[in-house]
C-alpha positions as CSV (number, residue, x, y, z in Angstrom):
1,M,0.0,0.0,0.0
2,K,2.8,2.4,0.9
3,K,4.5,1.6,-2.5
4,I,1.3,2.5,-4.4
5,I,0.9,5.8,-2.5
6,L,4.5,6.6,-3.0
7,A,4.3,5.8,-6.7
8,L,1.2,7.9,-7.1
9,F,2.9,10.8,-5.3
10,V,5.9,10.6,-7.6
11,V,3.7,10.5,-10.7
12,L,1.7,13.5,-9.5
13,M,4.8,15.5,-8.6
14,G,6.3,14.7,-12.0
15,A,3.2,15.8,-13.8
16,G,3.0,19.0,-11.8
17,M,6.6,19.8,-12.7
18,M,6.2,19.1,-16.4
19,S,3.1,21.3,-16.7
20,A,5.0,24.1,-15.0
21,Q,7.7,24.2,-17.7
22,K,7.2,26.7,-20.5
23,F,8.8,26.2,-23.9
24,A,8.8,28.0,-27.2
25,L,10.0,27.6,-30.8
26,V,12.1,29.8,-33.0
27,D,12.9,29.5,-36.7
28,M,16.6,30.4,-37.1
29,E,16.4,30.3,-40.9
30,Y,13.6,32.8,-40.8
31,I,15.4,35.0,-38.3
32,L,18.7,34.9,-40.1
33,R,17.0,35.7,-43.5
34,N,15.6,38.9,-41.9
35,V,19.0,40.1,-40.5
36,P,20.7,42.2,-43.1
37,A,24.1,41.7,-41.6
38,Y,23.8,37.9,-42.1
39,E,22.9,38.4,-45.8
40,M,25.8,40.7,-46.3
41,A,28.2,38.3,-44.6
42,N,26.9,35.5,-46.8
43,E,27.5,37.6,-49.9
44,Q,31.0,38.4,-48.8
45,L,31.7,34.7,-48.1
46,N,30.4,33.9,-51.6
47,Q,32.7,36.5,-53.2
48,F,35.7,35.1,-51.3
49,S,34.8,31.6,-52.2
50,Q,34.3,32.4,-55.9
51,R,37.6,34.3,-56.1
52,W,39.5,31.4,-54.4
53,E,37.8,28.8,-56.5
54,K,38.8,30.7,-59.7
55,E,42.4,30.8,-58.5
56,V,42.4,27.0,-57.8
57,N,40.8,26.3,-61.1
58,E,43.4,28.4,-63.0
59,L,46.2,26.5,-61.3
60,S,44.5,23.2,-62.0
61,K,44.2,24.1,-65.7
62,E,47.9,24.8,-65.7
63,A,48.6,21.3,-64.4
64,E,46.2,19.8,-66.9
65,T,47.9,21.7,-69.8
66,M,51.3,20.5,-68.5
67,Y,50.0,16.9,-68.6
68,K,48.6,17.2,-72.1
69,N,51.8,18.7,-73.4
70,Y,53.7,16.0,-71.7
71,Q,51.5,13.3,-73.3
72,S,52.0,14.8,-76.8
73,D,55.8,15.3,-76.4
74,M,56.4,12.0,-74.6
75,V,57.6,10.1,-77.7
76,F,60.3,12.7,-78.3
77,L,61.6,12.9,-74.7
78,T,64.4,11.0,-73.1
79,D,63.9,9.0,-69.9
80,D,65.5,11.8,-67.9
81,Q,63.3,14.5,-69.5
82,K,60.2,12.3,-69.0
83,K,61.0,11.9,-65.3
84,K,61.7,15.7,-64.9
85,R,58.4,16.6,-66.6
86,E,56.5,14.1,-64.5
87,E,58.0,15.6,-61.4
88,E,57.0,19.1,-62.5
89,I,53.4,17.9,-63.2
90,V,53.2,16.1,-59.8
91,A,54.5,19.3,-58.1
92,K,51.9,21.4,-59.9
93,E,49.1,19.0,-58.9
94,K,50.4,19.1,-55.3
95,E,50.4,22.9,-55.4
96,V,46.7,22.8,-56.5
97,T,45.8,20.4,-53.7
98,D,47.7,22.5,-51.1
99,L,46.0,25.7,-52.3
100,R,42.6,24.1,-52.3
101,Y,43.2,22.8,-48.7
102,K,44.5,26.3,-47.7
103,Y,41.3,28.0,-48.8
104,F,38.7,25.3,-48.4
105,G,40.1,22.9,-45.8
106,P,38.7,22.3,-42.3
107,E,40.9,25.1,-40.9
108,G,41.2,27.0,-44.2
109,E,40.6,30.6,-45.1
110,L,36.9,30.2,-45.9
111,F,36.4,28.6,-42.4
112,K,38.2,31.4,-40.7
113,K,36.3,34.1,-42.7
114,R,33.0,32.4,-41.9
115,Q,33.9,32.3,-38.2
116,S,34.9,36.0,-38.2
117,L,31.9,37.2,-40.1
118,M,29.2,34.9,-38.7
119,K,30.2,34.5,-35.0
120,P,29.2,38.0,-33.9
121,I,25.8,37.7,-35.7
122,Q,25.2,34.3,-34.1
123,E,26.1,35.6,-30.7
124,D,23.6,38.5,-31.1
125,V,20.9,36.1,-32.1
126,Y,21.7,33.8,-29.2
127,N,21.6,36.7,-26.8
128,A,18.3,37.9,-28.2
129,V,16.8,34.4,-27.8
130,K,18.1,34.2,-24.3
131,A,16.7,37.6,-23.4
132,V,13.2,36.6,-24.8
133,A,13.4,33.3,-22.8
134,E,14.2,35.2,-19.6
135,E,11.6,37.8,-20.1
136,K,8.8,35.3,-20.9
137,G,9.9,32.7,-18.5
138,Y,10.7,29.9,-21.0
139,Q,12.9,27.1,-19.8
140,T,13.6,25.8,-23.3
141,I,13.4,27.3,-26.8
142,F,13.7,24.8,-29.7
143,D,14.9,25.7,-33.2
144,R,12.2,24.4,-35.5
145,A,14.5,24.9,-38.6
146,S,17.0,22.4,-37.4
147,S,14.8,20.0,-35.4
148,Q,13.5,17.3,-37.7
149,S,11.6,15.7,-34.9
150,I,9.0,18.5,-34.7
151,V,6.1,17.3,-36.7
152,F,3.7,20.1,-35.8
153,A,3.9,23.1,-33.5
154,S,1.3,25.8,-32.9
155,P,2.3,29.2,-34.3
156,R,1.3,30.6,-30.9
157,I,4.5,29.3,-29.3
158,D,6.8,30.6,-32.1
159,V,8.8,33.6,-30.8
160,S,10.8,34.3,-33.9
161,N,9.3,37.7,-34.4
162,E,10.0,38.6,-30.8
163,V,13.6,37.6,-31.3
164,L,13.8,39.8,-34.4
165,A,12.3,42.7,-32.5
166,K,14.9,42.2,-29.8
167,L,17.6,42.4,-32.5
168,G,16.0,45.6,-33.8
169,Y,14.3,44.2,-36.9
170,S,10.6,44.2,-36.4
171,K,8.3,42.1,-38.6
């Protein structure tokens, strides 16, 4: 009997605690689309990326041209000349690979640029979400854009526009 009363008490306490929690949703994609600084940062990143991709492609074309010339001249070359040309081609291809890694690698220039341009914007959005949560008493705010497990959510619990207003961009 005591076990049943204790179990009932625990269940009722758990239900009471869960009903007291408040949560909300935000749509980070929607918020970021409405922050002009984010759009400008994305445009800058695209420009850097295109410029660096062009540079890598030009170097790659040089290596390709060297290889084609080597193939066409191969019958006229001595073994030493062949070996020298092959080494030059391999060096050029390594240069292309190194440059691509320098710009687009995990710690490359594009990553560093993205960090320097996006981090302040992301921090501002995070601080605005946190401020809305504290003002409204939410314990948790979920991102509906990145959560694939949310099948349906009432628009009443979406605080994206409040976050935008906190950032100074009212909708």
